[in-house]
A tleap script that builds the chain and sets N, CA, C and O, in Angstrom:
source leaprc.protein.ff14SB
mol = sequence {
  NMET VAL HIE GLU PRO GLU PHE LEU LEU PHE
  ALA SER GLU ALA ASP LEU VAL ALA LEU ALA
  GLY ALA GLY PHE LEU ILE LEU ALA LEU LEU
  ALA LEU LEU GLY ASP ARG MET ARG ASN ARG
  ARG GLU ARG VAL GLU ARG LEU ASP ARG VAL
  GLY TRP VAL PRO TRP THR GLY ILE PHE VAL
  ALA CYS ALA ILE ILE GLY GLY GLY LEU LEU
  THR MET SER LEU PRO GLN ALA LEU PHE GLY
  CGLY
}
set mol.1.N position { 7.553 20.661 18.983 }
set mol.1.CA position { 6.172 19.923 19.058 }
set mol.1.C position { 5.197 19.374 17.802 }
set mol.1.O position { 4.779 20.165 16.957 }
set mol.2.N position { 4.985 18.428 17.777 }
set mol.2.CA position { 4.582 17.734 16.393 }
set mol.2.C position { 2.737 18.362 16.775 }
set mol.2.O position { 2.482 18.534 17.966 }
set mol.3.N position { 1.949 18.563 16.050 }
set mol.3.CA position { 0.516 18.755 16.050 }
set mol.3.C position { 0.157 17.608 14.761 }
set mol.3.O position { 0.528 17.567 13.588 }
set mol.4.N position { -0.576 16.882 15.428 }
set mol.4.CA position { -1.994 16.104 14.788 }
set mol.4.C position { -2.751 16.846 14.014 }
set mol.4.O position { -3.058 17.966 14.421 }
set mol.5.N position { -3.125 16.478 12.985 }
set mol.5.CA position { -4.536 16.726 12.391 }
set mol.5.C position { -5.787 16.884 12.885 }
set mol.5.O position { -5.811 16.087 13.823 }
set mol.6.N position { -6.883 17.440 12.832 }
set mol.6.CA position { -7.842 17.409 13.981 }
set mol.6.C position { -8.546 16.529 13.456 }
set mol.6.O position { -9.430 16.371 14.297 }
set mol.7.N position { -8.822 15.616 12.353 }
set mol.7.CA position { -9.168 14.896 11.754 }
set mol.7.C position { -9.350 13.339 12.440 }
set mol.7.O position { -10.293 12.588 12.692 }
set mol.8.N position { -7.471 13.315 12.625 }
set mol.8.CA position { -7.146 12.139 13.253 }
set mol.8.C position { -6.770 12.472 15.077 }
set mol.8.O position { -5.975 11.783 15.716 }
set mol.9.N position { -7.395 13.435 15.548 }
set mol.9.CA position { -7.239 13.351 17.150 }
set mol.9.C position { -8.282 12.647 17.506 }
set mol.9.O position { -8.213 11.958 18.524 }
set mol.10.N position { -9.245 12.680 16.869 }
set mol.10.CA position { -10.850 11.809 17.195 }
set mol.10.C position { -11.016 10.661 16.523 }
set mol.10.O position { -12.138 10.155 16.558 }
set mol.11.N position { -10.083 10.082 15.861 }
set mol.11.CA position { -10.442 9.064 14.692 }
set mol.11.C position { -10.343 7.811 15.793 }
set mol.11.O position { -9.675 7.894 16.823 }
set mol.12.N position { -10.918 6.940 15.506 }
set mol.12.CA position { -11.478 5.948 16.530 }
set mol.12.C position { -9.774 4.734 16.088 }
set mol.12.O position { -8.924 5.182 15.317 }
set mol.13.N position { -9.636 3.543 16.622 }
set mol.13.CA position { -8.508 2.520 16.530 }
set mol.13.C position { -9.127 1.833 14.651 }
set mol.13.O position { -8.365 1.645 13.703 }
set mol.14.N position { -10.143 1.681 14.647 }
set mol.14.CA position { -10.825 1.101 13.477 }
set mol.14.C position { -10.297 2.040 12.220 }
set mol.14.O position { -9.587 1.736 11.261 }
set mol.15.N position { -10.968 3.413 12.624 }
set mol.15.CA position { -10.834 4.596 11.354 }
set mol.15.C position { -9.256 4.653 10.949 }
set mol.15.O position { -9.077 4.890 9.754 }
set mol.16.N position { -8.116 4.482 11.711 }
set mol.16.CA position { -6.839 4.561 11.900 }
set mol.16.C position { -5.896 3.357 11.130 }
set mol.16.O position { -4.864 3.440 10.465 }
set mol.17.N position { -6.693 2.273 11.515 }
set mol.17.CA position { -6.049 0.977 10.908 }
set mol.17.C position { -6.422 0.890 9.583 }
set mol.17.O position { -5.720 0.303 8.760 }
set mol.18.N position { -7.873 1.634 9.201 }
set mol.18.CA position { -8.655 1.614 7.658 }
set mol.18.C position { -7.238 2.510 6.980 }
set mol.18.O position { -6.275 1.991 6.416 }
set mol.19.N position { -7.462 3.974 7.235 }
set mol.19.CA position { -6.181 4.244 6.756 }
set mol.19.C position { -4.829 3.716 6.649 }
set mol.19.O position { -4.048 3.604 5.705 }
set mol.20.N position { -4.772 3.407 7.954 }
set mol.20.CA position { -2.952 2.512 7.220 }
set mol.20.C position { -2.964 1.141 6.195 }
set mol.20.O position { -1.924 0.756 5.660 }
set mol.21.N position { -4.488 0.350 5.960 }
set mol.21.CA position { -4.648 -0.572 5.037 }
set mol.21.C position { -4.932 0.064 3.807 }
set mol.21.O position { -4.695 -0.583 2.787 }
set mol.22.N position { -5.532 1.549 3.671 }
set mol.22.CA position { -5.618 1.988 2.258 }
set mol.22.C position { -4.098 2.517 1.976 }
set mol.22.O position { -3.642 2.274 0.859 }
set mol.23.N position { -3.447 3.082 2.725 }
set mol.23.CA position { -1.970 3.472 2.637 }
set mol.23.C position { -1.092 2.250 1.923 }
set mol.23.O position { -0.244 2.449 1.053 }
set mol.24.N position { -1.504 0.792 2.521 }
set mol.24.CA position { -0.461 -0.004 1.783 }
set mol.24.C position { -1.101 -0.884 0.808 }
set mol.24.O position { -0.423 -1.776 0.299 }
set mol.25.N position { -2.263 -0.744 0.507 }
set mol.25.CA position { -2.516 -0.501 -0.915 }
set mol.25.C position { -2.210 0.412 -2.105 }
set mol.25.O position { -1.821 0.109 -3.233 }
set mol.26.N position { -2.431 1.366 -1.675 }
set mol.26.CA position { -1.916 2.399 -2.410 }
set mol.26.C position { 0.023 2.263 -3.131 }
set mol.26.O position { 0.450 2.494 -4.262 }
set mol.27.N position { 0.879 1.712 -1.625 }
set mol.27.CA position { 1.934 1.289 -2.383 }
set mol.27.C position { 2.068 0.016 -3.242 }
set mol.27.O position { 2.935 -0.293 -4.059 }
set mol.28.N position { 1.029 -0.597 -2.850 }
set mol.28.CA position { 0.676 -2.058 -3.891 }
set mol.28.C position { 0.809 -1.650 -4.932 }
set mol.28.O position { 1.774 -1.949 -5.636 }
set mol.29.N position { -0.276 -0.738 -5.348 }
set mol.29.CA position { -0.806 -0.212 -6.665 }
set mol.29.C position { 0.786 0.438 -7.186 }
set mol.29.O position { 1.356 -0.070 -8.152 }
set mol.30.N position { 1.342 1.501 -6.488 }
set mol.30.CA position { 2.658 2.025 -6.899 }
set mol.30.C position { 3.530 0.662 -7.334 }
set mol.30.O position { 3.981 0.601 -8.478 }
set mol.31.N position { 3.714 -0.247 -6.539 }
set mol.31.CA position { 4.477 -1.531 -6.806 }
set mol.31.C position { 4.572 -2.240 -7.719 }
set mol.31.O position { 5.651 -2.575 -8.208 }
set mol.32.N position { 3.138 -2.707 -8.234 }
set mol.32.CA position { 2.473 -3.031 -9.720 }
set mol.32.C position { 3.490 -2.125 -10.395 }
set mol.32.O position { 4.670 -2.445 -10.536 }
set mol.33.N position { 2.862 -0.749 -10.883 }
set mol.33.CA position { 3.134 0.108 -11.769 }
set mol.33.C position { 4.576 0.400 -12.024 }
set mol.33.O position { 4.911 0.796 -13.141 }
set mol.34.N position { 5.645 0.198 -10.868 }
set mol.34.CA position { 7.089 -0.359 -11.365 }
set mol.34.C position { 6.660 -1.326 -11.846 }
set mol.34.O position { 6.393 -1.051 -13.016 }
set mol.35.N position { 6.391 -2.482 -11.601 }
set mol.35.CA position { 6.928 -4.024 -11.917 }
set mol.35.C position { 6.277 -3.697 -13.910 }
set mol.35.O position { 6.834 -4.161 -14.905 }
set mol.36.N position { 5.372 -3.053 -13.904 }
set mol.36.CA position { 4.867 -2.872 -15.153 }
set mol.36.C position { 5.902 -1.893 -15.919 }
set mol.36.O position { 6.221 -2.098 -17.090 }
set mol.37.N position { 6.291 -1.046 -15.322 }
set mol.37.CA position { 7.401 -0.150 -16.133 }
set mol.37.C position { 8.790 -0.906 -16.607 }
set mol.37.O position { 9.453 -0.703 -17.624 }
set mol.38.N position { 9.025 -1.894 -15.478 }
set mol.38.CA position { 10.035 -2.435 -15.644 }
set mol.38.C position { 9.993 -3.365 -16.966 }
set mol.38.O position { 10.836 -3.453 -17.860 }
set mol.39.N position { 8.944 -3.929 -16.842 }
set mol.39.CA position { 9.017 -5.025 -17.848 }
set mol.39.C position { 8.366 -4.582 -19.449 }
set mol.39.O position { 8.086 -5.351 -20.369 }
set mol.40.N position { 8.260 -3.259 -19.411 }
set mol.40.CA position { 7.792 -2.881 -21.102 }
set mol.40.C position { 8.851 -1.652 -21.098 }
set mol.40.O position { 8.660 -0.643 -21.777 }
set mol.41.N position { 10.321 -1.886 -20.022 }
set mol.41.CA position { 11.226 -1.087 -20.720 }
set mol.41.C position { 11.851 -1.794 -22.084 }
set mol.41.O position { 11.872 -3.019 -22.203 }
set mol.42.N position { 12.275 -1.039 -22.937 }
set mol.42.CA position { 13.204 -1.318 -24.137 }
set mol.42.C position { 14.033 -2.302 -23.795 }
set mol.42.O position { 14.747 -2.030 -22.830 }
set mol.43.N position { 14.202 -3.570 -24.365 }
set mol.43.CA position { 15.553 -4.196 -24.307 }
set mol.43.C position { 16.615 -3.690 -24.927 }
set mol.43.O position { 16.714 -3.639 -26.153 }
set mol.44.N position { 17.571 -3.238 -24.030 }
set mol.44.CA position { 18.770 -2.935 -24.425 }
set mol.44.C position { 20.032 -3.790 -24.245 }
set mol.44.O position { 20.338 -3.695 -23.056 }
set mol.45.N position { 20.795 -4.485 -24.808 }
set mol.45.CA position { 21.959 -5.370 -24.413 }
set mol.45.C position { 22.741 -5.192 -23.430 }
set mol.45.O position { 22.850 -6.200 -22.731 }
set mol.46.N position { 23.318 -4.329 -23.102 }
set mol.46.CA position { 23.993 -3.882 -22.014 }
set mol.46.C position { 22.988 -3.812 -20.809 }
set mol.46.O position { 23.197 -4.485 -19.799 }
set mol.47.N position { 21.950 -3.033 -20.920 }
set mol.47.CA position { 21.393 -2.858 -20.141 }
set mol.47.C position { 20.371 -3.812 -19.702 }
set mol.47.O position { 19.815 -3.521 -18.643 }
set mol.48.N position { 20.086 -4.649 -20.160 }
set mol.48.CA position { 19.055 -6.134 -20.271 }
set mol.48.C position { 19.652 -6.840 -18.843 }
set mol.48.O position { 20.013 -8.010 -18.715 }
set mol.49.N position { 19.645 -5.884 -17.917 }
set mol.49.CA position { 19.546 -7.101 -16.469 }
set mol.49.C position { 18.228 -6.868 -15.731 }
set mol.49.O position { 17.349 -6.087 -16.096 }
set mol.50.N position { 18.204 -7.639 -14.660 }
set mol.50.CA position { 17.268 -7.566 -13.697 }
set mol.50.C position { 17.278 -6.705 -12.734 }
set mol.50.O position { 18.243 -6.683 -11.969 }
set mol.51.N position { 16.415 -5.994 -12.607 }
set mol.51.CA position { 16.600 -4.580 -11.319 }
set mol.51.C position { 16.484 -5.778 -10.356 }
set mol.51.O position { 16.214 -6.979 -10.395 }
set mol.52.N position { 16.872 -4.709 -9.367 }
set mol.52.CA position { 17.170 -4.673 -8.353 }
set mol.52.C position { 16.062 -4.650 -7.092 }
set mol.52.O position { 16.067 -5.093 -5.944 }
set mol.53.N position { 15.276 -4.031 -7.771 }
set mol.53.CA position { 13.941 -4.137 -6.767 }
set mol.53.C position { 12.991 -5.324 -7.237 }
set mol.53.O position { 12.677 -5.691 -8.369 }
set mol.54.N position { 12.577 -5.886 -5.743 }
set mol.54.CA position { 11.602 -6.685 -6.051 }
set mol.54.C position { 10.164 -6.319 -6.022 }
set mol.54.O position { 9.589 -6.377 -4.936 }
set mol.55.N position { 9.489 -5.936 -7.121 }
set mol.55.CA position { 8.282 -5.353 -7.294 }
set mol.55.C position { 7.176 -6.281 -6.936 }
set mol.55.O position { 6.117 -5.884 -6.449 }
set mol.56.N position { 7.384 -7.235 -7.129 }
set mol.56.CA position { 6.226 -8.444 -7.254 }
set mol.56.C position { 6.214 -8.683 -5.921 }
set mol.56.O position { 5.111 -8.758 -5.380 }
set mol.57.N position { 7.166 -8.817 -5.289 }
set mol.57.CA position { 7.430 -9.427 -3.265 }
set mol.57.C position { 6.527 -7.848 -2.906 }
set mol.57.O position { 5.347 -7.858 -2.558 }
set mol.58.N position { 7.144 -6.879 -3.032 }
set mol.58.CA position { 6.799 -5.993 -2.381 }
set mol.58.C position { 4.820 -5.800 -2.823 }
set mol.58.O position { 3.971 -5.595 -1.956 }
set mol.59.N position { 4.548 -5.921 -4.155 }
set mol.59.CA position { 2.873 -5.720 -4.592 }
set mol.59.C position { 2.195 -6.661 -3.577 }
set mol.59.O position { 1.199 -6.403 -2.902 }
set mol.60.N position { 3.048 -8.008 -3.595 }
set mol.60.CA position { 2.497 -9.178 -3.080 }
set mol.60.C position { 2.139 -8.665 -1.402 }
set mol.60.O position { 0.996 -8.479 -0.984 }
set mol.61.N position { 3.069 -8.542 -0.806 }
set mol.61.CA position { 3.151 -8.252 0.662 }
set mol.61.C position { 2.407 -7.116 0.937 }
set mol.61.O position { 1.384 -7.548 1.469 }
set mol.62.N position { 2.332 -5.754 0.868 }
set mol.62.CA position { 1.201 -4.803 0.608 }
set mol.62.C position { 0.080 -5.181 0.242 }
set mol.62.O position { -0.832 -4.541 0.765 }
set mol.63.N position { -0.209 -5.927 -0.414 }
set mol.63.CA position { -1.883 -6.204 -1.327 }
set mol.63.C position { -2.269 -6.940 0.180 }
set mol.63.O position { -3.304 -6.556 0.724 }
set mol.64.N position { -1.377 -8.077 0.907 }
set mol.64.CA position { -2.002 -8.684 1.639 }
set mol.64.C position { -2.478 -7.958 3.077 }
set mol.64.O position { -3.557 -7.828 3.655 }
set mol.65.N position { -0.738 -7.451 3.412 }
set mol.65.CA position { -1.484 -6.739 4.550 }
set mol.65.C position { -2.367 -5.954 4.465 }
set mol.65.O position { -3.274 -6.010 5.295 }
set mol.66.N position { -2.390 -4.644 3.088 }
set mol.66.CA position { -3.578 -3.718 3.490 }
set mol.66.C position { -4.773 -4.647 3.299 }
set mol.66.O position { -5.800 -4.465 3.953 }
set mol.67.N position { -4.688 -5.400 2.629 }
set mol.67.CA position { -5.987 -6.227 2.398 }
set mol.67.C position { -6.762 -6.793 3.598 }
set mol.67.O position { -7.982 -6.809 3.759 }
set mol.68.N position { -5.741 -7.281 4.451 }
set mol.68.CA position { -5.969 -7.778 5.789 }
set mol.68.C position { -6.272 -6.662 6.748 }
set mol.68.O position { -7.073 -7.040 7.603 }
set mol.69.N position { -5.842 -5.237 6.908 }
set mol.69.CA position { -6.114 -4.176 7.646 }
set mol.69.C position { -7.439 -3.539 7.206 }
set mol.69.O position { -8.204 -3.226 8.118 }
set mol.70.N position { -7.791 -3.321 6.051 }
set mol.70.CA position { -9.124 -3.377 5.815 }
set mol.70.C position { -10.246 -4.226 6.025 }
set mol.70.O position { -11.356 -3.795 6.338 }
set mol.71.N position { -9.948 -5.533 5.841 }
set mol.71.CA position { -11.200 -6.579 6.280 }
set mol.71.C position { -11.243 -6.042 7.505 }
set mol.71.O position { -12.143 -5.333 7.955 }
set mol.72.N position { -10.349 -6.357 7.993 }
set mol.72.CA position { -10.534 -6.347 10.003 }
set mol.72.C position { -11.115 -4.890 10.419 }
set mol.72.O position { -11.637 -4.820 11.532 }
set mol.73.N position { -11.067 -3.718 9.615 }
set mol.73.CA position { -11.500 -2.261 10.484 }
set mol.73.C position { -12.708 -2.104 9.606 }
set mol.73.O position { -13.815 -2.023 10.139 }
set mol.74.N position { -12.580 -2.053 8.280 }
set mol.74.CA position { -14.176 -1.338 8.036 }
set mol.74.C position { -15.467 -1.656 8.682 }
set mol.74.O position { -16.250 -0.777 9.041 }
set mol.75.N position { -15.705 -3.067 8.842 }
set mol.75.CA position { -16.960 -3.012 9.457 }
set mol.75.C position { -17.100 -2.005 10.640 }
set mol.75.O position { -18.040 -1.216 10.741 }
set mol.76.N position { -16.012 -2.118 11.573 }
set mol.76.CA position { -15.989 -1.244 12.588 }
set mol.76.C position { -16.060 0.246 12.276 }
set mol.76.O position { -16.971 0.909 12.772 }
set mol.77.N position { -15.278 0.734 11.592 }
set mol.77.CA position { -15.013 1.963 10.680 }
set mol.77.C position { -16.407 2.721 10.107 }
set mol.77.O position { -16.707 3.912 10.191 }
set mol.78.N position { -17.194 1.540 9.460 }
set mol.78.CA position { -18.210 2.474 8.956 }
set mol.78.C position { -19.402 2.052 9.729 }
set mol.78.O position { -20.385 2.781 9.600 }
set mol.79.N position { -19.511 1.053 10.483 }
set mol.79.CA position { -21.227 0.597 10.804 }
set mol.79.C position { -20.798 1.393 12.512 }
set mol.79.O position { -21.853 1.861 12.940 }
set mol.80.N position { -20.020 1.569 13.190 }
set mol.80.CA position { -19.054 1.499 14.772 }
set mol.80.C position { -20.049 0.464 15.377 }
set mol.80.O position { -20.807 -0.252 14.723 }
set mol.81.N position { -19.917 0.502 16.782 }
set mol.81.CA position { -20.013 -0.766 17.486 }
set mol.81.C position { -20.021 -0.090 19.039 }
set mol.81.O position { -20.094 -0.818 20.029 }
savepdb mol mol.pdb
quit
């Protein structure tokens, strides 16, 4: 049986959506960091190929989803209602 943490048991839906939005924004920052690392990598002739992870697309998608979730949930989570 899975036990949820105490702070999640009594959290409202707005709090849970705000946490999900923050998680998406953290994932967007990690994707931005991955894209930066790939762009700053030293160019070696044999290894000078495009990576297979679409960091820019992941960043944009996660930033839009996270920003939307936070925009919709923060007023209710902060001020109640």
